[in-house]
N, C-alpha and C positions, 0 to 999 in steps of 0.2 A: 667716055670713060664711064665704067660703073661708079656711083655714089650711094644711092639708097639715101639720099640726103637733099633737104629742102635748100633753099637760096641762104637761110639763115645758120644752116650747118645742123640742123636737127633731122634726125631720122623721121622718115614719112611712111614707112610701112613697105615701101615698094623694094625688097632687098633679097630676092631670090630665096625666101625663107630663111633669112637671117645667114644668107651666104651657104647655104647647105644643100640648094637644088639646082638643076639645071631647066627647070620647068619655070614659067612664069616671066616676070619681066622685074626690072629694076630701074631706080630714076638715073637718067643719063646726064652727064656734064658735056659741055662744050669747052675744052682746055684752050681752044683757039680763040675764045671772044674775049674781049675787054669790057663787056656790059658787065656790071655789077651782080653778083648771084650766078650769072649764067655759068661760071667755071663750076659750079656745083651742082645746078639744076637749070636744065635749059627748056624746061617743059615738056618733055619727051621722055620715054622710056625706051630701053632696049632689052631685047631677049635674053634670057639667063643662059641659054646654049650659046649665045654670040662669043666669037674670039674678041676681045676688046681689051681696053687698059683699066689698071688701077691707079689712081693718084697716091702717092706716097709722100710723107712729109716728116722730118725728124725734129728732135728737140722739144715735142710737146710734153708737159706734165701736169697733172691734177694738183691743183691749190686748195688748201682749206682757210676759211676765213672766220674769226669768230671776234666777239667784243668782250674786252674786259671793264671793270667798273674801276675808275681811277677816283680817288677821294677828294682830288682838285687837279689844277692845271699845272702843279709842279710834279713832273714826271722824272725829273732828274736828265731833262733834255731827251732829245731823239735816242742817244744811246740808253738812257735809263727806261724810256718807254718801251725800247727793243728788248730790253732785258726783262721788263715785265710781262712783254708778249710770250717771250721764250720759256718764262718760268710758269705761266700759265699753261702754255702747251705741254710743257714737260711733266707737270702735275697731272694733267689730263691724259696723258700715255700717248700724245700726237707726236708723230715723228717728223723730222724735218726743221727748218730755221725759218723762225718767225721773225717779222718786222711789222712796226707800227706804220699805219698809213696816216703820216703825218708831214707837214710842211713847216720848216722853220725860215730864218732869214738868211740861213746858208745853204740850204738844200730843200729841194721841191719833191714831193711825194712822187711824182712822176718819173723822176731820176732815181729815186732810191728803190722804188718797187719794181720787181721784175715780175710780169705775169706772160707765162708761155703756154697756157693751156685754159681749161675751165675753171671755175672758182666755185666751191661748195661751202654751204655752212655745215656746222656740226651736227645737223638733224640729217644730212644726207641730201639736201636740195640743192641744185644747181642756181647759185646766184647770177653768174656771169658765164656766157657761153666761151668756147675757145676762140671763135673769131671776134669777141666783143674788145673794145679798145677802152678799158676802164677810165682812161683819162681824156675821152674825146672830147667832154664837156656836155654830151647828151646821152652817156651810157644809163641805161636804166636797169634794176635789179630785176631778176625775174622771180625771186623768191626773198622772204624776209631773212635778213642776216642777222637779227638781233638775237643770237645764241652764243652762250658763254662756250670755252674751251670744252668743257665737259659735256656740252649737250644741253644745259639747263636754257629752258624759254625764258630769256630776261624780260620779255614783255609780260609775264605772269607776275613777275618779282619787283618789276619797277614801274613807274607811273610815266616814264619818258622812253623816247626812243632815239636822243641825241647823242652825236658823239663829236667830241673835239676833233678837228682835223687842220685848222690853220691853214686850209687849202681853198684854191679857187675850182669851179667845176673841172679845171683841165689840170689839175693837181699841181698848180705853181702857189710860190707863197703869197700871202695876202697881208700881211705885216700885224695881224691880230693874231698873237699865238703865245699868250700868257709868257712874255719874255723869253722865246725860243723853249717853252714849257719848262721852265725853271721858277715861275713866280705863282702864286695864288692872287696877285693883284691883276687888274687888266681883264680884257676879254680875249676870246679866241673864236675865229669863224668854226661853224659847225655843219654837220650833215645829219642826216636821219636815214632809218632802215625803213624806206618807204617803197615797195615794188610797184607802186602806182605812178612814180615819179622819179625824174634824173635829178634828184636832190640828195642821194646817198653821199657825196663828198661836201656837196656846200648848198645850202638851203637859204643863204642871203642873209642870216641871222648870226650875231655873235652871243656867246655864252660867258658867264663870269668864270673867271678862273679859280675864283674861291670856293665853287660848287662841285659836287661830285657828278662827272660825266662819263659815258663810255669812250672807250679808244678801239679803233679797230684795228685786227691783226691778221695778217696774211702770211701763209708760207711761201717761201722762195726757192 
């Protein structure tokens, strides 16, 4: 099958002139292989005038991710955090339904957040690819996501890149969550916007619930 894609799901330039030509060649996939990545790129190309297949998949959508500044860890629970995400998105003219990437004692982020396609920051950069599993425990952002809903680069107005998450690397509850994000007492586990490490959801350090921190929001 034609793919024009490397094994990680990114265009590699071998794509029959953006799929407009019958000359040249395109990256080939082996859909019969069980080897990781080969179903997208088996290391070979196929002529653009060949009679071959195209892989189709449904249900994918693009997602938008941003961070809002919370005054403290009392977010009004997960529902209050979701409401703050939605308000920030609406005020910035972003479409869709938004949820906060948080875990509390009753619900894990990995269960409450549904991702079915690539995730972009509000600066138009891809943060996670369509094939990335955000809650694998090793997912690594491809770009900084520390942007507000309106596109403001928060790294230029804040001295920190940390976000409250209450989550483990796999998006499950940790027990440190500002009393289910209803209190300014205690601590919450945190993540950071760092494209060079898989610490976006969990950096192994807690932050004080009485201090202001970022909260990640993503469209569903």
